[in-house]
C-alpha positions as CSV (number, residue, x, y, z in Angstrom):
1,M,36.1,-9.6,3.4
2,K,32.5,-9.7,4.3
3,R,31.1,-9.6,7.9
4,R,27.6,-11.0,8.7
5,C,25.3,-9.0,11.0
6,S,23.2,-11.5,12.9
7,L,19.9,-11.1,14.6
8,L,19.9,-10.4,18.3
9,T,18.3,-13.2,20.3
10,I,15.8,-11.8,22.9
11,V,15.1,-13.8,26.0
12,S,13.3,-11.1,27.9
13,P,13.3,-7.2,28.0
14,S,15.6,-7.3,31.1
15,A,18.0,-9.6,29.3
16,A,18.3,-7.4,26.2
17,K,21.7,-5.8,25.6
18,P,22.4,-2.4,23.8
19,V,23.2,-2.7,20.1
20,G,26.2,-0.8,18.9
21,D,26.6,2.6,20.6
22,F,22.9,3.1,21.4
23,P,22.2,4.5,24.9
24,A,21.3,1.6,27.2
25,M,18.3,3.4,28.6
26,L,16.8,4.1,25.2
27,T,17.4,0.5,24.1
28,Q,15.8,-1.0,27.2
29,L,12.8,1.3,26.8
30,L,12.3,0.4,23.2
31,F,12.7,-3.3,23.8
32,A,10.2,-3.0,26.7
33,T,7.8,-1.4,24.2
34,L,8.4,-4.3,21.8
35,F,7.7,-6.9,24.5
36,L,4.4,-5.3,25.3
37,A,3.5,-5.1,21.6
38,S,4.4,-8.7,21.1
39,T,1.7,-9.7,23.5
40,V,-1.1,-8.1,21.6
41,L,12.2,-14.2,-6.0
42,T,12.5,-13.9,-9.1
43,N,14.9,-12.5,-11.8
44,P,14.8,-8.8,-12.5
45,I,13.8,-7.4,-15.9
46,V,16.0,-4.5,-16.9
47,G,13.9,-1.5,-17.8
48,R,14.2,0.5,-21.0
49,G,15.7,4.0,-20.7
50,K,15.0,5.7,-17.4
51,S,12.8,3.0,-15.8
52,V,13.1,-0.4,-14.3
53,T,10.6,-3.2,-13.9
54,L,10.7,-6.1,-11.4
55,S,8.6,-9.2,-11.1
56,F,6.3,-9.9,-8.1
57,A,5.7,-13.3,-6.6
58,R,2.5,-14.2,-4.7
59,H,3.1,-16.4,-1.7
60,L,0.4,-18.1,0.4
61,N,1.9,-18.2,4.0
62,F,-0.7,-18.3,6.8
63,T,-2.5,-20.7,9.0
64,G,-6.1,-19.7,8.3
65,T,-8.2,-16.8,6.9
66,V,-9.0,-15.7,10.4
67,N,-5.4,-14.7,10.5
68,I,-5.7,-12.8,7.3
69,L,-8.7,-10.8,8.5
70,Q,-7.2,-10.2,11.9
71,K,-3.9,-9.1,10.3
72,D,-5.7,-6.8,7.9
73,Q,-7.9,-5.3,10.6
74,A,-4.9,-4.7,12.9
75,R,-3.1,-3.0,10.0
76,A,-6.1,-0.8,9.3
77,H,-6.3,0.2,13.0
78,E,-2.6,1.1,13.0
79,L,-2.8,3.1,9.8
80,K,-5.7,5.1,11.3
81,T,-4.4,5.7,14.8
82,K,-0.6,5.8,14.6
83,Q,0.9,9.0,15.9
84,R,3.5,10.6,13.7
85,N,5.6,13.7,13.6
86,I,4.6,14.8,10.2
87,L,6.6,17.7,8.8
88,H,3.9,18.9,6.4
89,D,0.5,17.6,5.5
90,K,1.1,16.6,2.0
91,I,2.6,13.8,0.0
92,P,6.1,14.7,-1.2
93,T,7.5,14.2,-4.7
94,S,9.0,10.7,-5.1
95,A,10.0,8.3,-7.8
96,A,8.8,5.3,-9.7
97,F,10.1,1.8,-10.5
98,G,9.3,-1.5,-12.2
99,I,10.1,-5.0,-10.7
100,P,8.5,-8.5,-11.1
101,A,6.9,-9.9,-7.9
102,T,5.6,-13.2,-6.5
103,N,2.1,-13.2,-5.2
104,Q,1.6,-15.2,-2.0
105,A,-2.2,-14.6,-1.4
106,V,-1.2,-12.7,1.7
107,D,1.9,-10.9,0.4
108,Y,3.6,-9.9,-2.8
109,V,7.3,-10.1,-2.6
110,V,10.3,-9.1,-4.7
111,N,13.9,-10.0,-4.7
112,V,16.2,-7.0,-3.9
113,G,20.0,-7.0,-3.8
114,V,21.7,-5.1,-0.9
115,G,25.5,-4.4,-0.5
116,N,28.4,-5.0,-2.9
117,P,28.5,-7.8,-3.9
118,P,24.7,-7.8,-3.4
119,T,23.0,-10.3,-1.1
120,Q,19.5,-11.1,-2.3
121,Y,16.6,-10.5,0.1
122,S,12.9,-11.4,-0.4
123,L,11.0,-8.2,0.6
124,L,7.3,-7.4,0.8
125,V,6.2,-4.6,-1.5
126,D,4.3,-2.1,0.6
127,T,2.6,1.1,-0.5
128,G,1.3,1.7,3.0
129,S,4.7,2.2,4.5
130,S,8.0,3.8,3.4
131,N,10.8,2.3,5.4
132,T,12.9,-0.3,3.7
133,W,14.3,-2.9,6.1
134,L,15.5,-6.5,6.3
135,G,16.6,-9.1,8.9
136,A,13.3,-10.8,9.6
137,G,14.6,-13.8,7.8
138,A,18.1,-13.7,6.2
139,S,20.7,-11.7,8.2
140,Y,22.2,-8.5,6.8
141,V,25.6,-9.0,5.2
142,I,27.9,-6.0,5.8
143,T,30.1,-5.1,2.9
144,D,32.4,-2.2,1.9
145,T,29.3,-0.1,0.9
146,S,27.6,-0.5,4.4
147,I,27.6,2.7,6.5
148,D,26.2,2.6,10.1
149,T,24.4,5.9,10.7
150,G,24.2,5.4,14.5
151,D,20.5,5.8,14.4
152,L,18.0,3.3,15.8
153,V,14.9,2.7,13.7
154,F,11.5,1.4,14.9
155,V,8.4,0.9,12.8
156,E,5.1,-0.7,13.9
157,Y,2.6,-2.1,11.4
158,G,-0.3,-3.2,13.6
159,S,0.2,-6.8,12.5
160,G,3.9,-6.6,13.1
161,L,6.9,-4.5,14.0
162,F,10.7,-4.2,13.8
163,I,13.5,-2.5,15.7
164,G,17.1,-2.2,14.7
165,E,19.9,-0.1,13.4
166,E,19.9,2.2,10.3
167,F,22.5,1.6,7.6
168,L,23.1,3.3,4.3
169,D,23.9,0.8,1.6
170,Q,23.8,0.0,-2.1
171,V,20.5,-1.4,-3.3
172,T,20.3,-3.3,-6.6
173,L,16.9,-3.6,-8.3
174,A,18.4,-4.8,-11.7
175,P,22.0,-5.2,-13.0
176,D,22.1,-1.7,-14.3
177,F,19.8,-0.1,-11.8
178,V,21.7,0.4,-8.6
179,I,20.8,2.9,-5.9
180,S,23.6,4.2,-3.6
181,N,23.4,5.3,0.0
182,Q,19.8,3.9,0.5
183,S,18.5,3.9,4.1
184,I,18.2,0.3,5.2
185,G,16.8,-0.8,8.6
186,V,18.6,-3.8,9.9
187,A,16.2,-5.6,12.3
188,E,17.5,-6.8,15.7
189,L,14.0,-7.9,16.5
190,A,11.1,-8.4,14.0
191,L,7.6,-9.7,14.9
192,G,4.9,-10.8,12.4
193,F,7.0,-11.3,9.3
194,D,7.5,-15.1,9.0
195,G,8.7,-16.4,5.6
196,V,10.1,-13.1,4.3
197,D,13.2,-11.0,5.0
198,G,11.6,-7.6,5.4
199,I,9.8,-4.7,3.6
200,L,10.4,-2.6,0.5
201,G,8.5,0.5,1.5
202,I,7.3,2.6,-1.5
203,G,4.7,4.8,0.2
204,P,5.0,8.6,0.7
205,Q,8.3,9.8,2.3
206,D,6.5,11.6,5.1
207,L,5.6,8.2,6.6
208,T,9.2,7.8,7.7
209,V,9.3,10.8,9.9
210,G,9.5,9.8,13.6
211,T,10.9,6.3,12.8
212,L,14.5,7.2,13.6
213,S,16.1,7.9,17.0
214,P,17.7,10.3,17.9
215,D,17.0,11.9,14.5
216,S,13.3,11.8,15.0
217,D,12.5,14.8,12.8
218,A,14.3,13.3,9.8
219,A,12.5,12.1,6.7
220,I,14.1,9.1,5.0
221,P,14.2,9.2,1.2
222,T,12.6,6.0,-0.2
223,V,14.1,3.9,-3.0
224,T,12.0,5.8,-5.5
225,D,13.0,9.2,-4.1
226,N,16.7,8.2,-4.4
227,A,16.3,6.7,-7.8
228,V,15.0,10.1,-9.1
229,T,17.7,12.1,-7.3
230,Q,20.4,9.9,-8.6
231,G,19.1,10.2,-12.2
232,L,18.2,6.5,-12.6
233,I,14.6,7.5,-13.5
234,D,13.1,10.8,-14.7
235,T,9.8,10.8,-12.9
236,G,8.2,9.7,-9.7
237,L,5.8,7.3,-11.2
238,V,5.2,3.8,-9.8
239,G,3.1,1.3,-11.8
240,V,1.8,-2.0,-10.2
241,S,0.4,-5.0,-12.0
242,F,-1.1,-7.9,-10.1
243,E,-3.0,-10.8,-11.6
244,P,-5.7,-13.1,-9.9
245,T,-4.6,-16.7,-9.4
246,N,-5.8,-19.9,-7.8
247,S,-2.3,-21.2,-7.1
248,L,-0.6,-21.2,-3.7
249,S,2.5,-19.5,-5.1
250,V,3.2,-18.0,-8.5
251,T,5.0,-15.1,-10.1
252,N,2.2,-13.1,-11.5
253,G,2.9,-9.4,-11.2
254,E,5.4,-6.6,-11.7
255,I,6.2,-3.2,-10.3
256,S,7.7,-0.5,-12.5
257,F,9.7,2.5,-11.3
258,G,9.8,5.6,-13.5
259,A,7.1,4.5,-16.0
260,V,4.0,2.5,-16.4
261,D,3.9,-0.7,-18.5
262,D,1.3,-0.1,-21.2
263,S,1.4,-3.8,-22.1
264,K,-0.3,-4.5,-18.7
265,Y,-3.5,-2.6,-19.1
266,T,-6.3,-1.9,-21.5
267,G,-7.7,1.5,-22.5
268,S,-6.1,4.4,-20.6
269,I,-5.2,5.1,-17.0
270,Q,-7.6,7.4,-15.3
271,Y,-6.1,9.6,-12.5
272,T,-7.7,11.0,-9.5
273,P,-6.2,13.4,-6.9
274,I,-4.8,12.0,-3.6
275,T,-7.5,12.7,-1.1
276,A,-7.2,15.8,1.2
277,T,-9.0,13.9,4.1
278,S,-6.7,12.8,7.0
279,P,-5.5,10.2,7.8
280,A,-6.0,8.7,4.3
281,S,-4.1,11.7,2.9
282,F,-0.8,10.5,4.4
283,Y,-1.0,7.3,2.3
284,V,-2.0,6.5,-1.3
285,G,-5.4,7.8,-0.4
286,I,-8.4,8.4,-2.6
287,D,-12.1,9.3,-2.4
288,Q,-14.6,6.6,-3.5
289,S,-18.1,5.4,-3.1
290,I,-19.4,1.8,-3.7
291,S,-22.7,0.6,-5.0
292,Y,-24.1,-2.9,-5.7
293,G,-25.8,-4.4,-8.7
294,S,-27.9,-3.1,-11.6
295,D,-30.1,-1.1,-9.2
296,S,-27.0,0.8,-7.9
297,I,-27.8,0.0,-4.2
298,P,-25.6,2.2,-2.0
299,I,-23.0,0.2,0.0
300,L,-20.5,3.0,1.0
301,N,-21.2,6.7,0.5
302,S,-18.4,8.8,-0.9
303,T,-15.6,8.9,1.6
304,A,-11.8,8.7,2.0
305,G,-9.7,5.5,2.2
306,I,-6.6,4.1,0.7
307,T,-5.2,1.6,-1.8
308,D,-2.6,-0.7,-0.2
309,T,-0.5,-3.6,-1.5
310,G,0.1,-4.6,2.1
311,T,-3.5,-5.5,2.8
312,T,-4.9,-8.7,1.4
313,L,-8.7,-8.1,1.5
314,I,-11.0,-5.3,0.5
315,L,-12.0,-3.7,3.8
316,I,-15.0,-1.4,4.1
317,A,-16.6,0.4,7.1
318,S,-18.7,-1.7,9.5
319,D,-21.9,0.1,8.4
320,A,-21.1,-0.6,4.8
321,I,-20.3,-4.3,5.4
322,A,-23.7,-4.6,7.1
323,Q,-25.4,-3.3,3.9
324,Y,-23.3,-5.6,1.8
325,Q,-24.4,-8.6,3.9
326,Q,-28.0,-7.6,3.5
327,V,-27.9,-7.4,-0.3
328,T,-25.8,-10.6,-0.7
329,G,-27.3,-12.7,2.1
330,A,-23.7,-13.4,3.4
331,V,-23.1,-14.6,6.9
332,P,-19.9,-14.6,9.0
333,D,-18.0,-17.9,8.9
334,S,-16.4,-19.0,12.2
335,S,-13.8,-21.2,10.5
336,T,-12.3,-18.6,8.2
337,G,-13.4,-15.3,9.7
338,L,-14.7,-14.2,6.3
339,L,-18.2,-13.7,5.0
340,R,-19.6,-16.7,3.2
341,I,-22.5,-17.5,0.8
342,T,-23.9,-20.7,-0.6
343,P,-23.2,-21.7,-4.3
344,A,-26.9,-20.9,-5.0
345,Q,-26.4,-17.4,-3.6
346,Y,-23.2,-17.0,-5.6
347,D,-25.3,-17.6,-8.8
348,S,-27.4,-14.5,-7.8
349,L,-24.4,-12.4,-6.8
350,E,-24.1,-9.1,-8.7
351,S,-21.2,-6.8,-9.3
352,L,-19.8,-4.1,-7.0
353,F,-19.1,-0.7,-8.6
354,F,-16.3,1.4,-7.2
355,N,-16.8,5.0,-8.1
356,I,-13.5,6.8,-8.1
357,G,-12.7,10.2,-9.7
358,G,-15.8,10.2,-11.8
359,E,-15.1,6.7,-13.2
360,S,-16.8,3.4,-12.3
361,Y,-14.7,0.3,-11.8
362,E,-16.7,-3.0,-11.9
363,L,-15.7,-5.8,-9.5
364,I,-17.6,-8.7,-11.0
365,P,-19.0,-11.5,-8.8
366,N,-16.1,-13.8,-9.5
367,A,-13.7,-11.1,-8.3
368,Q,-15.5,-10.8,-5.0
369,I,-14.8,-14.4,-3.9
370,W,-11.8,-16.3,-2.6
371,P,-10.5,-18.9,-5.2
372,R,-12.7,-21.9,-4.5
373,I,-9.9,-24.4,-5.3
374,L,-8.1,-22.9,-2.3
375,N,-11.0,-23.0,0.2
376,T,-9.4,-25.8,2.3
377,A,-6.1,-23.9,2.4
378,I,-7.8,-21.1,4.4
379,G,-9.7,-23.4,6.7
380,G,-12.9,-23.5,4.7
381,T,-14.9,-26.2,3.0
382,N,-16.1,-26.9,-0.5
383,D,-19.7,-26.3,0.7
384,F,-19.4,-22.5,0.7
385,V,-18.2,-19.6,-1.3
386,Y,-16.0,-17.1,0.7
387,L,-16.1,-13.4,0.1
388,I,-13.0,-11.2,0.0
389,V,-14.9,-8.0,1.0
390,A,-14.7,-7.7,4.8
391,D,-15.2,-5.4,7.8
392,I,-12.5,-2.8,8.4
393,G,-13.5,-2.9,12.1
394,S,-15.0,0.6,12.6
395,L,-17.9,2.8,11.4
396,S,-17.5,5.2,8.5
397,G,-16.5,8.8,9.2
398,E,-13.0,8.3,10.5
399,G,-11.1,9.6,7.5
400,L,-10.0,6.1,6.4
401,D,-13.1,4.1,5.8
402,F,-11.9,1.6,3.3
403,I,-8.8,-0.2,2.1
404,D,-8.6,-1.4,-1.5
405,G,-6.2,-4.3,-0.9
406,M,-4.5,-6.8,-3.2
407,T,-7.7,-8.6,-4.1
408,F,-8.9,-5.4,-5.6
409,L,-5.6,-4.4,-7.2
410,E,-5.4,-7.9,-8.9
411,R,-8.2,-6.9,-11.1
412,F,-6.8,-3.5,-12.2
413,Y,-3.5,-1.8,-13.1
414,S,-2.6,0.9,-10.7
415,A,-0.2,3.9,-10.7
416,F,1.0,6.2,-8.0
417,D,2.2,9.5,-9.4
418,S,3.7,11.3,-6.4
419,E,5.0,14.2,-8.4
420,N,1.5,15.2,-9.4
421,N,-0.1,13.9,-6.2
422,Q,-2.5,11.5,-7.9
423,F,-3.4,7.9,-8.2
424,G,-4.5,6.1,-11.4
425,L,-6.4,2.9,-12.4
426,A,-7.0,1.1,-15.6
427,T,-8.7,-2.1,-16.6
428,T,-6.7,-5.2,-17.6
429,T,-7.3,-8.5,-19.4
430,F,-8.0,-9.9,-15.9
431,T,-10.6,-7.4,-14.8
432,N,-13.4,-9.7,-15.9
433,A,-11.5,-13.0,-15.6
434,I,-13.4,-16.0,-14.3
435,T,-10.5,-17.6,-12.3
436,N,-12.2,-18.1,-8.9
């Protein structure tokens, strides 16, 4: 017989009650922290052999682009400044997977089964975090495979946070791809995650250190780590395929654990080492420079940053965005928060070149703009062209000076090889697509 674990309704910090056997003082302290912070689907495709691929879905779920920019900047700030108890300053060996996903313009989500029989949850796919959790939307259903560890789990994302209990449970990515005893955070309170059930964290395992209480020194194996350990896949390789779209919601991507999907890219994948520069080194971090146009005008000198499926825009340091504005003639738009240019300026827009690991990746003018058919959906007008390159909110030199978000990854195939501590990119049939 199944029992349903419901979300806790919070009236105020003083009204919060302890959950399970957690100490009352610790619970009240954490809920007080949360109160202060609050003031600031698809069908799986079974993989061949030792791999699995799932589809992604893109979902447009926001009230305006100002919210996208603010969310991305808040996330960038949190990624750079968050204090962690890191066990060792390197990315551990982890696994890989493959799953279809739905692109929402803000988030890519994938359906994941939890428990036995499995309940389906719509989870954001996030390479910038490593905890997997649910309860922001649908409640956790306890089954015979659910084990309460007695730990409290708390993760802050800058643009959101959650607090709850840690369970170990069965996670189903495909009918014949079932991970046992996977750590699952069950949210008692979640802020900033409307329209989804939680997060599937696939970043480096070290990011989980410090998220549990009282086991604050423990590192939580990710779904990819456990898939390797349990023999479901042979290698810690994660391949991600996104595609640009001008639809509000569409299934247009996939994630592969244990292998890359060679049908999704052209040429070969070129790998570069994960950067040694902190704090980018704690994530899927790389070194890159950016130049503009046929004259190779410098926009961002070689520096460290990250690739991140949890960020929508391409964010670059404030001094770099000033240079980008100068060469494009873009001005800030008060309605959307993004930079904008006129249609005439768009006709003169040139490519950006991302120089990564000795390779140059061209972001054509069409790839630098928001889909014009969706201008009004983000609070804009048909009079302007809105750019998806934006200000990270700080000057370069902080060790995380750019984020290549979803709008960048939609134009390339990416791979995170945690066992060899490297990140790869390849061109696709959509690299030069004129969809916007």
